[in-house]
SETIGU-661616 format. One line per 2 residues: number of its first residue (from 1); their letters; for each residue x, y, z of C-alpha. Coordinates in steps of 0.05 Angstrom, whole numbers, plus 5000, padded with zeros to 4 digits. Layout:
N
NUM = A = X,Y,Z  ...
// end
This chain:
462
1 = XX = 5889,1260,2277  5817,1238,2287
3 = XX = 5813,1165,2271  5749,1123,2272
5 = XX = 5755,1047,2271  5701,0995,2258
7 = XX = 5701,0920,2262  5669,0886,2202
9 = XX = 5653,0812,2192  5682,0787,2126
11 = XX = 5698,0856,2098  5723,0827,2033
13 = XX = 5652,0802,2016  5627,0874,2008
15 = XX = 5632,0917,1946  5698,0956,1953
17 = XX = 5662,1019,1930  5625,1026,1996
19 = XX = 5689,1036,2035  5715,1091,1989
21 = XX = 5650,1130,1987  5638,1129,2062
23 = XX = 5647,1194,2099  5642,1226,2168
25 = XX = 5603,1290,2179  5592,1338,2237
27 = XX = 5531,1371,2267  5517,1412,2203
29 = XX = 5520,1349,2161  5581,1373,2121
31 = XX = 5630,1316,2108  5703,1319,2128
33 = XX = 5754,1295,2078  5781,1228,2100
35 = XX = 5828,1172,2079  5791,1106,2082
37 = XX = 5820,1036,2084  5807,0964,2106
39 = XX = 5859,0927,2149  5845,0857,2175
41 = XX = 5769,0866,2176  5775,0934,2209
43 = XX = 5748,0995,2171  5791,1056,2186
45 = XX = 5777,1129,2170  5832,1180,2181
47 = XX = 5814,1253,2187  5852,1317,2201
49 = XX = 5803,1335,2257  5791,1300,2324
51 = XX = 5718,1317,2332  5659,1270,2341
53 = XX = 5619,1255,2279  5571,1206,2247
55 = XX = 5593,1156,2194  5551,1150,2130
57 = XX = 5561,1090,2086  5524,1052,2031
59 = XX = 5499,0987,2063  5458,0928,2037
61 = XX = 5385,0925,2059  5332,0873,2047
63 = XX = 5278,0922,2025  5317,0967,1977
65 = XX = 5385,0937,1966  5444,0985,1976
67 = XX = 5423,1047,2015  5461,1101,2051
69 = XX = 5457,1090,2126  5488,1130,2183
71 = XX = 5511,1118,2254  5496,1163,2312
73 = XX = 5550,1214,2330  5613,1176,2352
75 = XX = 5675,1200,2388  5745,1178,2369
77 = XX = 5770,1121,2412  5824,1068,2411
79 = XX = 5779,1007,2411  5740,0996,2347
81 = XX = 5665,1001,2343  5623,0946,2312
83 = XX = 5602,0976,2245  5536,0940,2234
85 = XX = 5515,0951,2306  5527,1026,2302
87 = XX = 5490,1029,2235  5431,0994,2267
89 = XX = 5432,1043,2326  5437,1104,2280
91 = XX = 5382,1079,2233  5333,1065,2290
93 = XX = 5348,1133,2321  5337,1169,2254
95 = XX = 5271,1136,2236  5242,1139,2307
97 = XX = 5264,1212,2314  5230,1231,2249
99 = XX = 5167,1194,2268  5163,1231,2335
101 = XX = 5174,1298,2301  5118,1285,2252
103 = XX = 5073,1259,2308  5082,1324,2346
105 = XX = 5054,1363,2286  4993,1318,2281
107 = XX = 5013,1258,2239  4975,1195,2255
109 = XX = 5027,1139,2255  5002,1074,2224
111 = XX = 4998,1012,2268  5044,0973,2222
113 = XX = 5099,1025,2236  5095,1013,2312
115 = XX = 5093,0937,2303  5153,0935,2256
117 = XX = 5194,0983,2299  5181,0942,2361
119 = XX = 5210,0881,2326  5269,0922,2302
121 = XX = 5286,0946,2372  5279,0876,2400
123 = XX = 5329,0850,2348  5376,0909,2363
125 = XX = 5376,0893,2437  5393,0821,2421
127 = XX = 5450,0845,2377  5477,0890,2433
129 = XX = 5476,0830,2481  5515,0790,2430
131 = XX = 5567,0844,2416  5624,0801,2440
133 = XX = 5609,0749,2386  5612,0783,2318
135 = XX = 5583,0721,2283  5520,0724,2326
137 = XX = 5516,0800,2329  5520,0813,2254
139 = XX = 5455,0778,2231  5417,0806,2290
141 = XX = 5439,0877,2275  5425,0868,2201
143 = XX = 5355,0845,2218  5345,0907,2261
145 = XX = 5367,0950,2202  5321,0914,2153
147 = XX = 5261,0919,2199  5273,0993,2211
149 = XX = 5278,1008,2137  5215,0968,2126
151 = XX = 5180,1010,2179  5202,1074,2144
153 = XX = 5160,1057,2082  5091,1062,2116
155 = XX = 5116,1122,2155  5135,1159,2092
157 = XX = 5071,1140,2057  5029,1163,2117
159 = XX = 5064,1230,2117  5054,1241,2042
161 = XX = 4981,1218,2044  4961,1260,2104
163 = XX = 5000,1321,2080  4968,1319,2012
165 = XX = 4899,1308,2044  4910,1371,2085
167 = XX = 4930,1411,2024  4870,1387,1984
169 = XX = 4825,1414,2039  4852,1484,2027
171 = XX = 4863,1482,1951  4821,1441,1902
173 = XX = 4879,1430,1855  4950,1430,1880
175 = XX = 4993,1489,1859  5056,1447,1857
177 = XX = 5090,1449,1789  5109,1380,1761
179 = XX = 5149,1374,1698  5206,1343,1658
181 = XX = 5268,1370,1625  5265,1370,1549
183 = XX = 5329,1350,1515  5351,1380,1448
185 = XX = 5348,1311,1415  5310,1298,1350
187 = XX = 5257,1255,1384  5240,1304,1440
189 = XX = 5169,1317,1415  5150,1244,1414
191 = XX = 5175,1233,1486  5144,1298,1511
193 = XX = 5075,1283,1482  5071,1218,1521
195 = XX = 5078,1256,1587  5026,1310,1574
197 = XX = 4973,1280,1619  5021,1282,1678
199 = XX = 5058,1349,1673  5043,1423,1676
201 = XX = 5114,1447,1666  5174,1436,1620
203 = XX = 5246,1454,1632  5288,1475,1572
205 = XX = 5364,1469,1573  5402,1531,1552
207 = XX = 5474,1516,1571  5532,1548,1536
209 = XX = 5557,1482,1508  5489,1469,1475
211 = XX = 5480,1537,1443  5541,1540,1399
213 = XX = 5548,1562,1326  5545,1626,1285
215 = XX = 5477,1615,1255  5420,1634,1303
217 = XX = 5375,1582,1271  5426,1527,1286
219 = XX = 5434,1552,1357  5362,1565,1376
221 = XX = 5321,1524,1326  5303,1467,1374
223 = XX = 5290,1514,1432  5242,1555,1389
225 = XX = 5204,1492,1371  5201,1469,1444
227 = XX = 5176,1537,1467  5122,1538,1414
229 = XX = 5100,1467,1434  5097,1487,1508
231 = XX = 5057,1549,1491  5008,1508,1448
233 = XX = 4996,1461,1507  4991,1516,1560
235 = XX = 5052,1492,1598  5096,1534,1643
237 = XX = 5167,1540,1620  5230,1537,1662
239 = XX = 5295,1552,1626  5369,1544,1641
241 = XX = 5419,1537,1670  5454,1593,1633
243 = XX = 5518,1575,1669  5537,1503,1687
245 = XX = 5607,1484,1709  5594,1409,1710
247 = XX = 5643,1372,1664  5591,1351,1613
249 = XX = 5564,1421,1605  5627,1463,1595
251 = XX = 5639,1482,1522  5710,1467,1498
253 = XX = 5723,1539,1478  5714,1560,1551
255 = XX = 5780,1525,1568  5817,1572,1520
257 = XX = 5810,1633,1564  5874,1647,1601
259 = XX = 5845,1699,1648  5783,1700,1691
261 = XX = 5757,1767,1667  5750,1741,1595
263 = XX = 5713,1679,1619  5668,1723,1663
265 = XX = 5651,1770,1605  5636,1712,1557
267 = XX = 5590,1679,1608  5551,1742,1625
269 = XX = 5545,1759,1551  5515,1689,1537
271 = XX = 5465,1698,1594  5444,1767,1569
273 = XX = 5435,1744,1496  5392,1683,1515
275 = XX = 5348,1721,1564  5336,1779,1516
277 = XX = 5316,1730,1461  5266,1693,1503
279 = XX = 5242,1748,1550  5167,1742,1561
281 = XX = 5165,1668,1540  5197,1638,1602
283 = XX = 5164,1634,1671  5228,1619,1711
285 = XX = 5302,1626,1696  5355,1580,1725
287 = XX = 5415,1626,1724  5468,1576,1745
289 = XX = 5478,1503,1765  5535,1458,1787
291 = XX = 5577,1514,1816  5587,1485,1886
293 = XX = 5618,1419,1863  5692,1412,1843
295 = XX = 5705,1445,1775  5754,1428,1720
297 = XX = 5771,1501,1703  5814,1512,1765
299 = XX = 5770,1568,1791  5775,1591,1863
301 = XX = 5715,1595,1910  5716,1671,1904
303 = XX = 5716,1668,1827  5658,1619,1827
305 = XX = 5617,1664,1872  5636,1723,1828
307 = XX = 5612,1685,1766  5546,1666,1800
309 = XX = 5533,1738,1820  5550,1763,1750
311 = XX = 5502,1715,1715  5445,1729,1764
313 = XX = 5454,1804,1755  5456,1795,1679
315 = XX = 5390,1758,1680  5358,1809,1726
317 = XX = 5379,1867,1681  5355,1833,1617
319 = XX = 5289,1808,1648  5271,1844,1713
321 = XX = 5202,1813,1721  5214,1738,1714
323 = XX = 5236,1698,1776  5308,1674,1779
325 = XX = 5337,1615,1817  5404,1580,1825
327 = XX = 5408,1504,1827  5452,1470,1879
329 = XX = 5483,1404,1857  5495,1345,1905
331 = XX = 5462,1381,1964  5486,1328,2014
333 = XX = 5558,1349,1997  5583,1278,1993
335 = XX = 5639,1300,1946  5673,1336,2004
337 = XX = 5686,1269,2037  5730,1249,1978
339 = XX = 5768,1314,1968  5770,1384,1996
341 = XX = 5754,1416,1929  5686,1446,1921
343 = XX = 5643,1490,1965  5595,1470,2019
345 = XX = 5526,1472,1985  5490,1506,2043
347 = XX = 5545,1557,2054  5547,1572,1979
349 = XX = 5471,1583,1976  5472,1624,2040
351 = XX = 5525,1671,2011  5481,1683,1949
353 = XX = 5419,1695,1992  5455,1744,2037
355 = XX = 5481,1782,1976  5408,1804,1964
357 = XX = 5411,1791,1889  5337,1782,1880
359 = XX = 5336,1706,1879  5265,1679,1880
361 = XX = 5284,1609,1902  5334,1552,1901
363 = XX = 5337,1488,1861  5364,1422,1889
365 = XX = 5391,1374,1837  5385,1302,1861
367 = XX = 5418,1251,1816  5404,1192,1862
369 = XX = 5448,1130,1858  5496,1163,1809
371 = XX = 5569,1167,1828  5615,1205,1826
373 = XX = 5572,1258,1791  5511,1251,1835
375 = XX = 5486,1229,1903  5489,1162,1938
377 = XX = 5424,1121,1943  5378,1150,1997
379 = XX = 5310,1134,2026  5248,1177,2029
381 = XX = 5260,1200,2101  5329,1225,2080
383 = XX = 5297,1265,2024  5248,1296,2072
385 = XX = 5303,1314,2122  5342,1347,2066
387 = XX = 5283,1390,2045  5271,1411,2118
389 = XX = 5345,1427,2126  5345,1473,2065
391 = XX = 5282,1508,2084  5321,1546,2138
393 = XX = 5343,1594,2083  5272,1618,2076
395 = XX = 5267,1613,2000  5219,1569,1958
397 = XX = 5251,1504,1936  5250,1475,1866
399 = XX = 5262,1402,1885  5287,1373,1824
401 = XX = 5320,1355,1762  5310,1286,1792
403 = XX = 5349,1229,1761  5348,1160,1792
405 = XX = 5392,1102,1770  5346,1042,1763
407 = XX = 5381,0975,1770  5379,0923,1716
409 = XX = 5385,0869,1768  5377,0869,1843
411 = XX = 5333,0912,1886  5325,0987,1888
413 = XX = 5267,1030,1912  5211,1033,1860
415 = XX = 5189,1102,1839  5125,1097,1879
417 = XX = 5166,1094,1944  5222,1140,1922
419 = XX = 5175,1197,1903  5203,1268,1912
421 = XX = 5172,1305,1971  5126,1349,1930
423 = XX = 5088,1370,1993  5149,1411,2015
425 = XX = 5170,1440,1948  5140,1490,1899
427 = XX = 5161,1449,1838  5191,1383,1819
429 = XX = 5225,1370,1752  5248,1302,1727
431 = XX = 5313,1307,1690  5306,1251,1639
433 = XX = 5253,1213,1601  5297,1151,1599
435 = XX = 5355,1125,1640  5406,1103,1588
437 = XX = 5471,1111,1625  5509,1046,1638
439 = XX = 5544,1076,1698  5556,1023,1750
441 = XX = 5537,1036,1822  5538,0990,1882
443 = XX = 5534,0914,1887  5515,0896,1816
445 = XX = 5470,0956,1807  5474,0985,1737
447 = XX = 5437,1031,1690  5384,1006,1643
449 = XX = 5358,1029,1576  5286,1016,1597
451 = XX = 5241,1077,1601  5229,1106,1671
453 = XX = 5155,1112,1682  5156,1180,1715
455 = XX = 5088,1198,1685  5054,1143,1725
457 = XX = 5085,1168,1790  5071,1242,1777
459 = XX = 4998,1228,1762  4992,1192,1829
461 = XX = 5020,1252,1866  4979,1304,1829
// end
């Protein structure tokens, strides 16, 4: 058994959630399932494999509050590592490595980045020298982490600024599509109108659970209104997903099917009906979403892939001209660290691409700081690394359906510093107008009913 052990100073003072959501991943970044526990200020992760890996764990930072940090790759050994020291080492390595990569392609690094990183490395060296005294080592390593995260802010801003400047030289107005998802609520038009100066795209939800009822007017009335509104304002329209296996999106009647073939037929029929009704009014179809994460229908991996292929083919037959994409949920695959259910996101997407189904792109759904139905809090460099990682598939990326849990109290990255990397994506869609979920996250972070000012952010990027 591959066991990793880490010494922690005053482990009981940390939010217990951070120990349970921590995971170890290999070279591909795919987490291994592990059993996590704390024993006498030692954090222990038990895995079925004995391979080296890097630990990823939500950790407090001065700049942003709780943030996912990672160690460098560590081998299994009898003596425990010092957790905060390894997190400092891994964070410095990650940020410096990214800075060097960007510098090689022509990025001019700001002076403040070099100055802050020099202080971070100096503090890290002091922490290493004090490794035998955990009380002295801990604050020094924490300072190294905080300084490195602080240095990442001007680094990310420099990359965005210089990349956008380069794009503006070749195109007067950016071709990136920026939009929001319209909900079927009664007040959708009031919310949407307030965002008009900032968007050029809207995303309409067409899930099975939403489009229920015998009367077509009851089923499609709001969608017809939203499409007319988008057409009147010359907005591009994304629509879907037509299949979504996330718990909140599955209609109750879908659980009544006792055999897979009936479920498959009903799903493909729904996709065909919707696409035929709105053919020519939609600029991009999202065929499916949420298929790679654990499902509550008890479907096997093969059945899920079969469903995805069936829905994509149904859309292509009903509307051969409009582009079709599939959205990948939780693209960092953090759910695999908790249980073995679910499919590796990259492997799932790769299987669909290799099937040559006519996919025009991929969507990445990033519900940041939502757990367990989303992703852990990440910084801008992590987002950039994710986009680069997914670009290996060679398809355009729809970075989106962004949803960020904004804390009511405590610190969390403001939208201006957590901006999605539009310079690397063809489109970005915000999932909600408002963040109204009271879902608790880490260390007193909670949802808020205050509006999220995405329009201000999007206008800055455009």
